[in-house]
C-alpha positions as CSV (number, residue, x, y, z in Angstrom):
1,M,-220.6,95.7,16.0
2,A,-224.3,96.5,15.1
3,Y,-223.5,100.2,15.2
4,I,-220.5,99.9,12.9
5,A,-222.3,97.6,10.5
6,L,-225.3,99.9,10.2
7,T,-223.4,103.1,9.8
8,L,-220.9,101.6,7.4
9,F,-223.8,100.4,5.2
10,V,-225.1,104.0,5.1
11,V,-221.7,105.5,4.5
12,L,-221.1,103.3,1.5
13,H,-224.3,104.7,0.0
14,H,-223.8,108.3,1.0
15,E,-222.9,110.9,-1.6
16,P,-220.8,113.6,0.1
17,W,-221.8,117.2,-0.5
18,R,-220.0,120.5,-0.9
19,D,-218.6,120.9,2.6
20,E,-217.4,117.3,2.7
21,A,-215.7,117.9,-0.7
22,D,-214.1,121.1,0.3
23,T,-212.2,119.7,3.2
24,W,-210.9,116.8,1.1
25,L,-209.9,119.2,-1.7
26,Y,-207.9,121.4,0.7
27,A,-206.3,118.3,2.2
28,R,-205.5,116.9,-1.3
29,D,-204.5,120.1,-3.3
30,A,-203.2,122.6,-0.7
31,D,-199.9,122.6,1.1
32,L,-199.8,123.3,4.8
33,G,-198.8,127.0,4.3
34,T,-201.7,127.6,2.0
35,L,-204.1,125.8,4.4
36,F,-203.0,127.8,7.5
37,S,-203.2,131.1,5.6
38,R,-206.8,130.3,4.6
39,L,-208.1,129.0,8.0
40,R,-209.3,132.5,9.0
41,Y,-211.5,132.5,5.9
42,I,-212.7,128.9,6.3
43,G,-213.6,129.5,10.0
44,S,-212.0,126.4,11.4
45,P,-208.7,126.0,13.3
46,G,-207.8,123.2,10.9
47,L,-207.3,120.0,12.9
48,W,-209.7,118.1,10.7
49,Y,-207.9,119.2,7.5
50,V,-204.5,118.2,8.9
51,L,-205.8,114.8,9.8
52,L,-207.1,114.2,6.3
53,M,-203.9,115.3,4.6
54,P,-202.0,112.0,4.8
55,L,-205.0,110.2,3.3
56,A,-205.6,112.7,0.5
57,K,-202.0,113.3,-0.4
58,S,-201.2,109.5,-0.5
59,G,-203.6,109.1,-3.4
60,L,-206.3,107.2,-1.5
61,P,-209.8,107.5,-2.9
62,Y,-212.4,110.0,-1.6
63,L,-214.2,107.2,0.3
64,S,-211.2,107.0,2.7
65,Q,-212.4,110.3,4.2
66,S,-215.8,108.8,5.1
67,L,-214.2,105.7,6.5
68,F,-211.8,107.6,8.6
69,H,-214.6,109.8,9.9
70,L,-216.6,106.7,10.7
71,G,-213.7,105.3,12.6
72,L,-213.6,108.4,14.8
73,A,-217.3,108.1,15.3
74,A,-217.0,104.4,16.3
75,A,-214.2,105.3,18.8
76,A,-216.6,107.9,20.4
77,A,-219.4,105.4,20.4
78,A,-217.3,102.8,22.1
79,L,-216.2,105.2,24.8
80,W,-219.8,106.2,25.4
81,L,-221.1,102.6,25.4
82,Y,-218.4,101.2,27.7
83,R,-217.4,104.1,30.0
84,A,-220.4,106.5,30.4
85,P,-222.0,105.9,33.9
86,L,-225.5,106.0,32.5
87,P,-228.2,103.3,32.2
88,L,-227.7,100.9,29.3
89,R,-230.9,102.0,27.6
90,T,-229.7,105.7,27.5
91,R,-226.4,104.7,26.1
92,L,-228.0,102.5,23.4
93,L,-230.5,105.1,22.5
94,F,-227.9,107.8,21.9
95,L,-225.7,105.3,20.0
96,F,-228.5,104.9,17.4
97,S,-229.8,108.4,17.5
98,F,-229.8,110.9,14.6
99,F,-226.6,112.6,15.7
100,M,-224.5,109.6,16.8
101,A,-225.6,107.3,14.0
102,Y,-226.0,109.7,11.1
103,E,-225.0,113.3,11.4
104,Y,-221.7,112.7,13.3
105,A,-221.1,109.3,11.7
106,V,-222.1,109.4,8.0
107,V,-221.7,113.1,7.1
108,A,-218.0,113.6,7.2
109,R,-217.4,116.9,9.1
110,S,-215.1,118.1,11.9
111,Y,-217.9,117.8,14.5
112,V,-217.2,114.2,15.1
113,L,-213.9,115.4,16.7
114,S,-215.9,117.5,19.1
115,V,-217.9,114.4,20.2
116,L,-214.9,112.1,20.5
117,L,-212.7,114.7,22.3
118,L,-215.4,115.6,24.8
119,F,-216.0,111.9,25.5
120,V,-212.3,111.4,26.0
121,A,-212.2,114.4,28.4
122,A,-215.2,112.9,30.3
123,A,-213.4,109.5,30.5
124,L,-210.3,111.2,31.9
125,H,-212.1,113.5,34.3
126,P,-211.5,111.4,37.4
127,R,-207.7,111.4,36.6
128,R,-207.4,115.1,35.6
129,L,-205.3,116.1,38.6
130,R,-203.3,112.8,38.8
131,Q,-202.5,112.9,35.1
132,P,-203.0,116.5,34.1
133,L,-200.9,116.5,31.0
134,L,-202.9,113.5,29.7
135,Y,-206.1,115.3,30.5
136,S,-205.0,118.4,28.7
137,L,-204.6,116.5,25.4
138,P,-208.3,116.3,24.5
139,V,-208.8,119.9,25.6
140,V,-205.9,121.1,23.5
141,L,-207.2,119.2,20.4
142,L,-210.8,120.3,21.1
143,A,-209.7,123.9,20.7
144,H,-208.6,123.1,17.1
145,A,-211.6,120.9,16.1
146,N,-213.9,123.7,14.9
147,A,-214.9,127.2,15.8
148,H,-217.8,126.1,18.0
149,S,-215.5,123.9,20.1
150,I,-213.0,126.6,20.9
151,G,-215.4,128.0,23.5
152,I,-216.1,124.6,24.9
153,A,-212.4,123.9,25.3
154,A,-211.9,127.3,27.0
155,I,-214.7,126.4,29.4
156,L,-213.1,123.0,30.2
157,G,-209.7,124.8,30.7
158,T,-211.3,127.4,32.9
159,A,-212.9,124.7,35.1
160,F,-209.6,122.9,35.4
161,G,-207.7,126.1,36.3
162,W,-210.3,127.1,38.9
163,Q,-210.0,123.7,40.6
164,L,-206.2,124.2,40.8
165,I,-206.7,127.6,42.4
166,R,-209.2,126.4,44.9
167,S,-207.5,123.2,45.9
168,P,-204.6,123.7,48.3
169,S,-203.2,120.2,47.5
170,S,-203.1,121.1,43.8
171,R,-201.5,124.5,44.0
172,R,-198.0,123.0,44.1
173,N,-198.8,120.5,41.4
174,V,-196.2,121.6,38.7
175,R,-197.5,119.2,36.1
176,A,-201.1,120.5,36.6
177,W,-199.9,124.1,36.0
178,A,-197.9,123.0,33.0
179,A,-201.1,121.3,31.6
180,A,-203.0,124.5,32.2
181,A,-200.4,126.5,30.4
182,V,-200.6,124.1,27.4
183,M,-204.3,124.6,27.3
184,V,-204.0,128.4,27.3
185,A,-201.4,128.3,24.6
186,S,-203.5,126.0,22.5
187,L,-206.5,128.3,22.8
188,A,-204.4,131.4,22.0
189,A,-203.1,129.6,18.8
190,A,-206.7,128.7,17.8
191,A,-207.9,132.3,18.3
192,F,-204.9,133.6,16.2
193,L,-205.7,131.2,13.4
194,L,-209.3,132.5,13.3
195,R,-208.5,136.2,13.6
196,A,-210.8,138.3,11.3
197,P,-209.6,138.4,7.7
198,P,-209.5,141.7,5.7
199,D,-212.0,140.4,3.1
200,P,-214.3,138.0,4.9
201,N,-217.0,135.9,3.5
202,I,-220.0,138.1,4.2
203,V,-222.3,135.1,4.8
204,S,-221.3,135.2,8.5
205,E,-222.3,138.8,8.9
206,G,-225.7,140.2,9.7
207,P,-228.1,141.2,12.5
208,P,-228.8,138.9,15.5
209,N,-231.2,136.1,14.8
210,P,-233.3,135.5,17.9
211,L,-235.1,132.6,16.3
212,A,-231.8,130.7,16.3
213,L,-232.1,130.5,20.1
214,F,-235.2,128.4,19.8
215,A,-234.2,126.5,16.6
216,S,-230.9,125.4,18.2
217,I,-232.4,124.2,21.4
218,G,-235.2,122.4,19.6
219,G,-232.9,121.0,17.0
220,A,-230.5,119.6,19.6
221,F,-233.1,117.4,21.2
222,F,-236.0,117.1,18.8
223,P,-234.6,117.6,15.3
224,S,-237.7,116.0,13.7
225,L,-240.3,118.4,15.1
226,D,-241.5,121.8,14.1
227,L,-239.7,124.9,15.5
228,W,-241.9,125.8,18.5
229,T,-242.8,122.3,19.6
230,A,-239.2,121.2,19.4
231,A,-238.0,124.4,21.3
232,F,-240.5,123.8,24.1
233,L,-239.7,120.1,24.5
234,G,-236.0,120.7,24.1
235,S,-236.1,123.3,26.8
236,V,-237.8,120.8,29.1
237,V,-235.0,118.2,28.5
238,L,-232.3,120.8,29.0
239,V,-233.8,121.9,32.3
240,A,-234.1,118.2,33.3
241,V,-230.4,117.7,32.6
242,A,-229.5,120.9,34.5
243,G,-231.6,119.6,37.5
244,L,-229.7,116.3,37.4
245,V,-226.3,117.9,37.6
246,V,-227.0,121.1,39.5
247,H,-225.1,119.9,42.6
248,R,-222.0,118.8,40.6
249,P,-220.1,122.1,40.1
250,H,-217.9,121.0,37.2
251,A,-220.8,119.4,35.3
252,F,-223.2,122.2,35.9
253,F,-220.6,124.9,35.0
254,V,-219.6,123.2,31.8
255,L,-223.3,122.7,30.8
256,A,-224.4,126.2,31.5
257,A,-221.3,128.0,30.1
258,S,-221.1,125.8,27.0
259,C,-224.8,126.3,26.2
260,A,-224.4,130.0,26.7
261,W,-221.4,130.0,24.3
262,L,-223.2,128.0,21.7
263,L,-226.4,130.0,21.9
264,Y,-224.3,133.2,21.5
265,V,-222.7,131.8,18.4
266,F,-226.1,130.8,16.9
267,V,-227.8,134.1,17.7
268,F,-225.1,136.6,17.0
269,R,-222.6,134.9,14.6
270,Y,-224.0,132.1,12.6
271,S,-227.4,130.4,13.1
272,G,-226.0,127.0,12.0
273,S,-227.9,123.8,11.2
274,A,-228.5,120.4,12.8
275,R,-224.8,119.4,13.0
276,H,-224.0,122.6,15.0
277,H,-227.1,122.4,17.2
278,G,-226.4,118.8,18.1
279,L,-223.4,120.0,20.1
280,I,-225.8,121.2,22.8
281,L,-227.0,117.6,23.2
282,V,-223.4,116.4,23.3
283,V,-222.5,118.9,26.0
284,A,-225.5,117.8,28.0
285,L,-224.4,114.2,27.8
286,Y,-220.9,115.2,28.8
287,A,-222.4,116.9,31.9
288,L,-224.4,113.8,32.8
289,W,-221.4,111.6,32.3
290,V,-219.0,113.6,34.6
291,A,-221.8,114.1,37.2
292,G,-222.1,110.3,37.6
293,L,-225.8,109.6,37.8
294,E,-225.3,106.7,40.2
295,D,-225.2,109.3,42.9
296,A,-226.2,112.5,41.0
297,L,-228.3,113.9,43.8
298,P,-226.6,114.2,47.3
299,R,-228.4,113.2,50.4
300,H,-227.7,116.4,52.2
301,T,-227.1,120.0,51.0
302,T,-226.7,123.3,52.9
303,S,-227.9,125.4,50.0
304,A,-231.5,126.2,49.4
305,P,-233.1,123.8,47.0
306,S,-233.8,125.0,43.4
307,V,-236.9,124.2,41.4
308,T,-235.1,121.2,40.0
309,A,-232.9,120.2,42.9
310,S,-235.3,117.6,44.1
311,L,-236.0,116.2,40.6
312,P,-235.8,112.4,40.8
313,P,-233.1,111.0,38.6
314,R,-235.6,108.6,36.9
315,V,-237.8,111.6,35.8
316,G,-234.8,113.5,34.5
317,L,-233.5,110.5,32.6
318,F,-236.9,109.8,31.2
319,A,-236.9,113.2,29.6
320,V,-233.5,112.4,28.0
321,D,-234.5,109.0,26.9
322,A,-237.8,110.3,25.4
323,C,-235.9,112.8,23.2
324,L,-233.5,110.1,22.1
325,V,-236.4,107.8,21.1
326,F,-237.6,110.6,18.7
327,S,-234.0,110.9,17.5
328,V,-233.6,107.2,16.7
329,V,-236.8,107.4,14.6
330,Y,-235.4,110.4,12.8
331,A,-232.1,108.6,12.2
332,A,-234.0,105.6,10.7
333,L,-235.7,108.0,8.2
334,H,-232.3,109.3,7.1
335,W,-230.8,105.8,6.9
336,R,-233.6,104.9,4.5
337,L,-233.4,108.1,2.5
338,D,-229.6,108.0,2.1
339,T,-229.6,104.4,1.0
340,Q,-232.5,104.7,-1.4
341,Q,-232.0,108.2,-2.8
342,A,-229.1,110.7,-3.2
343,F,-227.7,113.1,-0.6
344,S,-226.1,115.0,-3.5
345,G,-226.0,114.5,-7.2
346,S,-222.2,115.1,-7.3
347,R,-221.1,111.5,-7.5
348,E,-223.5,110.6,-10.4
349,M,-222.4,113.6,-12.5
350,A,-218.7,113.0,-11.7
351,H,-219.0,109.4,-12.8
352,Y,-220.6,110.5,-16.1
353,V,-217.8,113.0,-16.7
354,R,-215.2,110.3,-16.1
355,D,-217.0,107.5,-18.0
356,A,-217.8,109.7,-21.0
357,G,-214.1,110.7,-21.3
358,Y,-214.7,114.4,-20.5
359,G,-212.2,114.5,-17.8
360,G,-209.6,115.9,-20.2
361,H,-211.9,118.8,-21.4
362,I,-211.9,122.2,-19.9
363,I,-215.1,122.5,-17.8
364,A,-216.5,125.9,-17.0
365,A,-218.6,125.7,-13.8
366,H,-221.1,127.7,-11.9
367,K,-222.0,128.0,-9.0
368,A,-218.6,127.3,-7.7
369,P,-219.3,125.8,-4.2
370,H,-221.7,123.3,-5.6
371,A,-219.6,122.4,-8.6
372,E,-216.6,121.6,-6.4
373,A,-218.5,118.7,-5.0
374,L,-217.6,116.7,-8.2
375,L,-213.9,117.3,-8.0
376,P,-212.9,114.7,-5.3
377,Y,-214.1,112.0,-7.7
378,L,-212.0,113.5,-10.5
379,P,-208.3,113.6,-9.4
380,G,-206.2,115.9,-11.6
381,V,-209.2,117.9,-12.8
382,R,-209.7,121.6,-12.1
383,F,-212.8,123.6,-13.1
384,W,-212.7,127.1,-14.6
385,Y,-215.0,128.9,-12.1
386,L,-216.9,131.4,-14.3
387,G,-217.8,133.8,-11.5
388,L,-214.2,133.8,-10.1
389,G,-212.4,133.9,-13.5
390,E,-209.9,131.3,-12.5
391,F,-209.1,127.6,-12.4
392,G,-209.4,125.9,-9.0
393,T,-210.7,123.1,-6.9
394,Y,-211.4,124.2,-3.2
395,M,-213.1,127.4,-2.3
396,K,-211.2,130.4,-0.8
397,W,-214.2,131.5,1.3
398,D,-213.5,135.2,0.9
399,T,-215.6,138.1,-0.4
400,A,-214.6,137.4,-4.0
401,Y,-215.9,133.8,-3.6
402,R,-219.2,135.0,-2.2
403,V,-219.8,137.7,-4.8
404,G,-218.6,135.8,-7.9
405,G,-218.7,132.1,-7.0
406,Q,-222.0,132.0,-5.0
407,D,-224.2,135.1,-5.6
408,L,-223.5,135.9,-9.3
409,P,-226.6,135.2,-11.3
410,Y,-226.4,132.4,-13.9
411,E,-227.2,134.9,-16.7
412,E,-224.2,137.1,-15.8
413,A,-221.9,134.1,-15.3
414,L,-222.7,132.7,-18.8
415,T,-221.7,136.1,-20.4
416,R,-218.2,135.2,-19.2
417,F,-218.1,131.9,-21.0
418,N,-216.1,133.4,-23.8
419,D,-213.4,134.4,-21.3
420,V,-212.4,130.8,-20.6
421,P,-208.7,130.4,-21.6
422,A,-209.4,127.3,-23.8
423,P,-210.7,126.5,-27.3
424,R,-214.4,127.5,-27.1
425,E,-215.7,124.6,-29.2
426,T,-214.3,121.9,-26.8
427,T,-215.1,123.7,-23.5
428,L,-218.0,122.2,-21.5
429,L,-220.4,124.0,-19.2
430,L,-221.4,122.6,-15.8
431,L,-224.3,124.2,-13.9
432,N,-226.3,123.2,-10.9
433,A,-229.5,124.5,-12.6
434,P,-230.8,124.3,-16.2
435,V,-229.2,126.9,-18.5
436,P,-231.2,130.1,-18.6
437,E,-233.7,130.4,-21.4
438,A,-231.8,133.3,-23.1
439,F,-228.8,130.9,-23.7
440,L,-230.7,127.8,-24.8
441,G,-229.6,128.2,-28.4
442,Q,-225.9,128.3,-27.5
443,F,-225.7,125.1,-25.6
444,R,-226.9,121.5,-25.9
445,L,-227.5,119.3,-22.9
446,L,-225.1,116.3,-22.6
447,Y,-226.3,114.9,-19.3
448,A,-228.5,115.8,-16.3
449,T,-228.4,114.0,-13.0
450,K,-231.3,111.6,-12.7
451,A,-231.2,110.5,-9.1
452,T,-233.7,112.0,-6.6
453,V,-231.8,114.2,-4.2
454,F,-233.4,114.2,-0.8
455,F,-231.3,116.6,1.0
456,H,-229.0,119.0,-0.9
457,H,-231.4,120.0,-3.6
458,E,-229.0,122.6,-4.9
459,E,-226.6,119.8,-5.9
460,V,-228.3,118.5,-9.1
461,Y,-226.2,119.0,-12.2
462,F,-226.5,119.8,-15.9
463,L,-223.6,119.3,-18.3
464,Y,-223.6,121.2,-21.6
465,G,-221.6,121.4,-24.7
466,L,-221.7,124.1,-27.3
467,S,-224.6,123.9,-29.8
468,Q,-223.5,122.5,-33.2
469,S,-225.5,125.1,-35.1
């Protein structure tokens, strides 16, 4: 209850930002056909969007997305607290850590599904051969949670299939093979949905980023520290976890393969940020869970001991607990900031637009991805995106979006103001930066957001009308 009360208090103060808005706008304004045709641009298999559709299309307020997200986080927290075979202090520390009590609870993104489904898979692990179809459900859904989780789901499915092949008693288990087939089909469907589009958003392209290797490991375990200190200490924790599970084949395989997959994504595809890096920590906790630390180190082994094979469980768990203590402190900082300042200025500006009666005006906006953060608060309103030359709400995440909606300079965007298909004198202008000096004489400021934005500094807003002169 303390976890729910704390996170709910922060959620009620949280101002969602662009990426939270975009999922809600897709769920509210797109039909299923449009959504599935755009998933290859969005870069997500779409489970999170589909789950939000009943809420958004029924007319519920934007807050319902955050509350639904918090409900999923609470379910994951309950599983962790009551089912994970780890010391109570470790379970409580993770519960109130930065990731579990802020990033995956307050900021409404699809990554909460990864946490919940991995924990469900861990809870079902002892029954995976007795109830294989039930076990396949979290794996199937995990493949459709987000792009990062596709690889983790494939690794869980591979471990399951390998056990079927190696176990003589399981080879004739028809239900187990049916479950394996369902997993394969789900992974194939997710891969198809994310096939490369002809005009991709170029933000995901570029040379490998070796620094992402260190940033992701450090960010997973010590998000509050500088790059190199966090990377070193994070590596120590990761090695400690590996030492604790090294004699548990399933746990060690999932840990090693999932970390390799995630690090590949961060270095070669998209470097990501805290919410992505935290999946390394979640995978490590999954490995500890299924290893069962009450007897994590066997008394006898025929294999040669590794450097960490004799690592006492208390030492390994101390490393995990130490990183979680840092994480709890970092979470407390974010709780304070999110309740006293603004995560984004979107809600403040949207409320001004609504209260001032400007919702019925045509609003020309730039830059598009930051402007869209207002629209979940303004049902029925669409912006004219200057750089895209069209009315819209959600982003299409293609090359045109990147070139016109995101990268187009403000000066060039404002030269297109006269192209807005509406009476010029009643059209408003919304920017996430002050109007360039060359255009000061053409526009008069109606409102600028006043709250201090502590995180998404690009989401401060300025609303203009045409100058009366």
